[in-house]
NUPA-883584 format. One record per residue (C-alpha): residue in one letter; x, y, z. Coordinates in steps of 0.001 Angstrom, whole numbers, plus 500000, padded with zeros to 6 digits. Example, Ala and Ser with C-alpha at 12.3 -4.5 7.8 and 13.67 -1.06 7.14 Angstrom:
2
<atom><type>a</type><east>512300</east><north>495500</north><up>507800</up></atom>
<atom><type>s</type><east>513670</east><north>498940</north><up>507140</up></atom>
//
This chain:
99
<atom><type>m</type><east>526908</east><north>651045</north><up>545664</up></atom>
<atom><type>v</type><east>530073</east><north>650844</north><up>547813</up></atom>
<atom><type>t</type><east>532293</east><north>651037</north><up>544737</up></atom>
<atom><type>k</type><east>530508</east><north>654127</north><up>543473</up></atom>
<atom><type>a</type><east>530780</east><north>655867</north><up>546846</up></atom>
<atom><type>a</type><east>534467</east><north>654929</north><up>547159</up></atom>
<atom><type>k</type><east>535180</east><north>656299</north><up>543689</up></atom>
<atom><type>q</type><east>533412</east><north>659522</north><up>544698</up></atom>
<atom><type>g</type><east>535859</east><north>659898</north><up>547574</up></atom>
<atom><type>h</type><east>533867</east><north>658647</north><up>550554</up></atom>
<atom><type>v</type><east>536433</east><north>657480</north><up>553100</up></atom>
<atom><type>r</type><east>534372</east><north>654813</north><up>554855</up></atom>
<atom><type>a</type><east>533270</east><north>653381</north><up>551533</up></atom>
<atom><type>a</type><east>536912</east><north>653165</north><up>550408</up></atom>
<atom><type>s</type><east>537811</east><north>651384</north><up>553643</up></atom>
<atom><type>k</type><east>534908</east><north>648963</north><up>553310</up></atom>
<atom><type>l</type><east>535681</east><north>648280</north><up>549654</up></atom>
<atom><type>g</type><east>539302</east><north>647592</north><up>550530</up></atom>
<atom><type>l</type><east>538247</east><north>645080</north><up>553177</up></atom>
<atom><type>l</type><east>535838</east><north>643400</north><up>550774</up></atom>
<atom><type>y</type><east>538644</east><north>642874</north><up>548260</up></atom>
<atom><type>v</type><east>541122</east><north>641687</north><up>550898</up></atom>
<atom><type>l</type><east>538616</east><north>639204</north><up>552321</up></atom>
<atom><type>g</type><east>537038</east><north>638242</north><up>548994</up></atom>
<atom><type>v</type><east>533524</east><north>639038</north><up>550202</up></atom>
<atom><type>g</type><east>531139</east><north>639740</north><up>547333</up></atom>
<atom><type>v</type><east>534095</east><north>640140</north><up>544961</up></atom>
<atom><type>d</type><east>537009</east><north>638005</north><up>543860</up></atom>
<atom><type>q</type><east>539785</east><north>638276</north><up>546418</up></atom>
<atom><type>d</type><east>542319</east><north>640797</north><up>545155</up></atom>
<atom><type>y</type><east>544910</east><north>641994</north><up>547645</up></atom>
<atom><type>a</type><east>546362</east><north>644640</north><up>545327</up></atom>
<atom><type>e</type><east>542948</east><north>646217</north><up>544774</up></atom>
<atom><type>g</type><east>542152</east><north>645947</north><up>548463</up></atom>
<atom><type>v</type><east>545389</east><north>647620</north><up>549515</up></atom>
<atom><type>k</type><east>544791</east><north>650381</north><up>546968</up></atom>
<atom><type>w</type><east>541437</east><north>651249</north><up>548552</up></atom>
<atom><type>l</type><east>542659</east><north>650763</north><up>552112</up></atom>
<atom><type>k</type><east>545529</east><north>653190</north><up>551487</up></atom>
<atom><type>k</type><east>543128</east><north>655786</north><up>550089</up></atom>
<atom><type>a</type><east>541067</east><north>655536</north><up>553269</up></atom>
<atom><type>a</type><east>544061</east><north>655290</north><up>555618</up></atom>
<atom><type>e</type><east>545615</east><north>658417</north><up>554147</up></atom>
<atom><type>r</type><east>542395</east><north>660208</north><up>555089</up></atom>
<atom><type>n</type><east>542661</east><north>658960</north><up>558686</up></atom>
<atom><type>d</type><east>540324</east><north>655969</north><up>558616</up></atom>
<atom><type>l</type><east>541149</east><north>653931</north><up>561728</up></atom>
<atom><type>i</type><east>540034</east><north>650581</north><up>560329</up></atom>
<atom><type>a</type><east>542072</east><north>651011</north><up>557159</up></atom>
<atom><type>q</type><east>545155</east><north>652076</north><up>559116</up></atom>
<atom><type>g</type><east>544894</east><north>649096</north><up>561453</up></atom>
<atom><type>t</type><east>544274</east><north>646666</north><up>558626</up></atom>
<atom><type>l</type><east>547278</east><north>647909</north><up>556668</up></atom>
<atom><type>a</type><east>549473</east><north>647747</north><up>559776</up></atom>
<atom><type>a</type><east>548469</east><north>644122</north><up>560320</up></atom>
<atom><type>m</type><east>548882</east><north>643157</north><up>556661</up></atom>
<atom><type>y</type><east>552374</east><north>644651</north><up>556400</up></atom>
<atom><type>s</type><east>553397</east><north>643171</north><up>559771</up></atom>
<atom><type>v</type><east>552839</east><north>639603</north><up>558617</up></atom>
<atom><type>g</type><east>553076</east><north>639993</north><up>554853</up></atom>
<atom><type>q</type><east>549459</east><north>639089</north><up>554135</up></atom>
<atom><type>g</type><east>548726</east><north>640032</north><up>550540</up></atom>
<atom><type>v</type><east>551702</east><north>642402</north><up>550522</up></atom>
<atom><type>s</type><east>555432</east><north>642016</north><up>550985</up></atom>
<atom><type>k</type><east>556279</east><north>641970</north><up>554659</up></atom>
<atom><type>d</type><east>557502</east><north>645470</north><up>555483</up></atom>
<atom><type>l</type><east>557907</east><north>646400</north><up>559132</up></atom>
<atom><type>n</type><east>558634</east><north>650041</north><up>558293</up></atom>
<atom><type>e</type><east>555339</east><north>650303</north><up>556433</up></atom>
<atom><type>a</type><east>553582</east><north>648406</north><up>559240</up></atom>
<atom><type>n</type><east>554976</east><north>650880</north><up>561773</up></atom>
<atom><type>r</type><east>553951</east><north>653807</north><up>559604</up></atom>
<atom><type>w</type><east>550318</east><north>652709</north><up>559707</up></atom>
<atom><type>r</type><east>550497</east><north>651603</north><up>563342</up></atom>
<atom><type>n</type><east>551795</east><north>655052</north><up>564325</up></atom>
<atom><type>a</type><east>549112</east><north>656776</north><up>562257</up></atom>
<atom><type>l</type><east>546487</east><north>654613</north><up>563975</up></atom>
<atom><type>a</type><east>547881</east><north>655437</north><up>567418</up></atom>
<atom><type>e</type><east>547862</east><north>659155</north><up>566636</up></atom>
<atom><type>q</type><east>544256</east><north>659035</north><up>565433</up></atom>
<atom><type>s</type><east>543206</east><north>656933</north><up>568418</up></atom>
<atom><type>q</type><east>544714</east><north>659487</north><up>570816</up></atom>
<atom><type>r</type><east>542859</east><north>662311</north><up>569080</up></atom>
<atom><type>f</type><east>539624</east><north>660341</north><up>569264</up></atom>
<atom><type>a</type><east>540156</east><north>659532</north><up>572951</up></atom>
<atom><type>k</type><east>540658</east><north>663219</north><up>573762</up></atom>
<atom><type>i</type><east>537434</east><north>664124</north><up>571993</up></atom>
<atom><type>e</type><east>535469</east><north>661377</north><up>573729</up></atom>
<atom><type>q</type><east>536949</east><north>661867</north><up>577210</up></atom>
<atom><type>p</type><east>534335</east><north>663288</north><up>579579</up></atom>
<atom><type>s</type><east>535256</east><north>666293</north><up>581695</up></atom>
<atom><type>n</type><east>535256</east><north>666084</north><up>585492</up></atom>
<atom><type>q</type><east>532291</east><north>668463</north><up>585559</up></atom>
<atom><type>s</type><east>530045</east><north>665908</north><up>583895</up></atom>
<atom><type>c</type><east>530874</east><north>663157</north><up>586422</up></atom>
<atom><type>p</type><east>528796</east><north>663711</north><up>589558</up></atom>
<atom><type>n</type><east>530961</east><north>661402</north><up>591707</up></atom>
<atom><type>k</type><east>534204</east><north>663252</north><up>590962</up></atom>
<atom><type>p</type><east>535334</east><north>665941</north><up>593428</up></atom>
//
């Protein structure tokens, strides 16, 4: 089910499938396949995929250690997190205790 959705272009499914391969949960552990799916999701702004790739490249887990690539995904994650925080930030008008 997850594989089918990922192949159809669903971002969260691609991220989940990538994690399943990286962790070897329900499938044989396959870092190359996991990174492939994580990159597909990360390129479409999936926060979990971006963070996972940043961590993997930082320490060389399942990939060659590459601090430039780690920073690429870390920066993408930071940018997405800032956008999300702006969307979720309540206005002063909705906080009754704010002047």
